[in-house]
N, C-alpha and C positions, 0 to 999 in steps of 0.2 A: 291197633287195628289198621290194616292196609286196605285202601279203597281204590278200586279200578273201575273206570267207566269205558265201556266199549260201544261205539256208535255204529249202527247199521242203518241202511235206508229202509229195507223191507224184511218182512218175516221170512221169505224164502232164503235170504242170506243168513239170518240169525238163528233160524229154527234148530238146526243141528247142534249148535253150541248151547242154546238155551236148554236143550234136552239133557245136557251133561251136568247142569247145575242142580243142587239140592236146596231144600228149604226155600223154595221160590215164593216170592210175592209179586203180584202184578198190579200196576196202576196205569191210568191214562190221563193225560193232561194236555189241553191245547193242541190236540191233533197228533201227539206223539205218545208212544208206549214205553213203559219202563218195566223191566223185570229185574228184581233184586234177588240174588241167590249166592250160594257158596260153592266152592269147588270141593266136592266130597265132604269130608269131616273137618275141613280147615275152618276153625272158628275165628281165626285172626285175619281173614281176608274176605271182604265184601265185593261182589261183582255187580255192577249196574249195567245191564244191557239196554241200550236206548235205541228204539226204532224211530227214526226221525221223519220218515217219508222221503220221497225222491226230490232231489234238487237242493241248490245252495241255500235258498231262503228257508226251507223247512229245516235243513241241517243247522243253520245259524240260530234259528229261533229255539230249537230244542237244546242245542249246546249252551246257549246263553242261560236258559232257564235251569238246566241241570247243574251247571257250574256255579250258578248263583246260590243254589241250595246245598251243594256239596263241594268239598275241596279234595279231589282224588289225588293219590300219589302220582298217577299218570293216567292218560287216556289213550285209546286205540281207535283209529278209523279203520273199519273192517267192511268187507263186502266184495262185490264183484267189480271188475273193470274190463274194458275192451282193449284188446291188443292193438298197438299202433306199429309194431315191428314184427317181422316174420319169425323171429326167434321164439315168440310165445306160442304155446299150444293151450288148448282148453284145460282148465284146472291147474295150470302152473301158478305158482305163488310169486308175487312181486312185493318187495319191501322197499318202497321208494325212500330216497334220502332228501327229496325236495318236491314241492308241489307248486304249480303255477296256475293262474287263471287265464281267461280268454284274452286279457290285455297284458299278459306277460309279467304280472306281478308275481314275485317269487317268495316263498317261505321255506326255510330249512326245517326238515322234520327230524325228530330224534330217531336214532337207529339202534336197534338191539345189538349187543355184542355178537360178532359172528359165531362165536362158540356156542351161544345160546340157540341160535337159529339153525346151526348144523346138527340138528337132531333128526331122529327118524321121521318126524312129522314134516320137516322142512327140506331135508337134504335132496329130495328128488324133484327135479325141475323147478328150482327156485332161483330168482334173480335178486341179489342184494345190492341196493343202491341204484340211483338213476332218478329221472324226473317223471312225475305223474302230472297229467293235465286234468284240471277240473273244468269241464265245459258245460255251458248252459243247456245244451240239447244233445240228443243222441247223434253220435257220429256213425252214419249209416252204412257206408260201403268202403271198399278198399281204397278208392281214389281219395275220399275225404279223410280216411285214416292216415294215408301216406302224406297228405298235405299237412295234417296236424303234427305228424312226426317231424317233418321238415321245419314247419313254422315255429314250433314250440320246443323242439328238441326233446320230446317226451316219448316214453316207451309204452305208456298205457293211458287210458282216459276213464275218468269217472265223473260224477256230478255233485259230489259233496265235500271232498276232503279239504279243498282250499278254504271253504267257509268254516269248517271245524278248526282248521289250523289258525285262522284269524282269531277266533274266540279263545282258543287255548293259549295263544300267544299273549292276548290281552290279559288273561287271568293268571299267567305264569304257570300253566300246567303243561308238563311234557306231553307231546303227542307222537305216538308211533303209528305206523300205518302198515297194514297188510291187505293186499287185494288178490283175489283168485280170478284168473282170467276166464271170463264167461263166453267170449266170442273171439275167434282168431282174426288175423288181419284180413283174410279173404272172405270171412263170413258176413253175410248181409241178413239182418233180421227184418222181416216184413213189418210195415207200420202198424198193422192191426195186432200183431203179436207183441210189438213194443208197448202198445197201449195196455194190453192185457197184463204184461209183466210189471207195469208200474202201478197196478192197483194195490192198495194198502192192505186189504183184508182178503181172507179166503173167499167170502161170499161175493165180494166185488170181482175177484178173479174168476169165480165160477160163472157169474152173470156175463162177464166180458167174453169168456171162453165159449159159452153157448151162442151168443150173438155172432161171434167170429166164425164158428163152425157152420152156422146156418147160412151166412153170407158166402163163405168160402170153404166148402167141405174138405179140400185138400189141406187145410190148416190143422186138422186133427193130428195127422202124423207129425207135422212140424212142432206142434205144441208138446206132444209126447216126447220127442227128441230133446227139445229145449228143457223140459222138466227133468229129464234124465241127466242132462249136462249140468243143470243148476244144482241138482242134488249132489252130484260128484264134487262140484266146486264148494258147496256148503259144508260137505264132510271134511274136505281138506282144511277149510277155514277153522272148523271146530277143533281139529287135531292140533293145529299150530297155535290157536288162541289159548288152549289149555297150557301149552308151554309158555307162552308170553304172559299169561296171567299168574304164573307161579314164580315170576322173577322176583 
């Protein structure tokens, strides 16, 4: 039996992939969610989808708990990332070969064979190799993103992968990473929308959306566009994760 653990921060990132799984069972523990399922009729492969919540501490706690209970053949850090270079457009895929944190500590990531990733799901607008930055807060505008690119030599930024890589390295579990670009170099996400996107559950997102719309009516169109972009990115993740989970 092959076991694969895929870590996401939020349901909006994992939802499309979870929908592809069969015979699913769901559990919740200590603030994170686990969905156990199979790819179609493959009885020899178990997929654990772990939604950790946003940020390094949530990711570290969830990964430590899951990897203490299970010894997967490999793990994948998946989800969205912000572009730090102009080459990336929304929904592009990034397969980093290393990740660093805000004090420049560096961990090498496992990288799928190029032949595996050059499939229909990955071949369009995908970057193989390069550095991902895990940062403790949202990198908000083009100036901050360009600074991070220069300071850390990174192509994109997220908030969880370095912590996941630390735990996987400690436990001897190979960690691959794929990130779909959610915002381009020039895009700036308003703070109230950022807060909404970081809510863990649909009901929390709905409540935050209502409050935001009341305070700033113009945010309704922004939220609709961001949701559309997030769905496109999540669908690309689902397609490539099916390929990566069949390895």
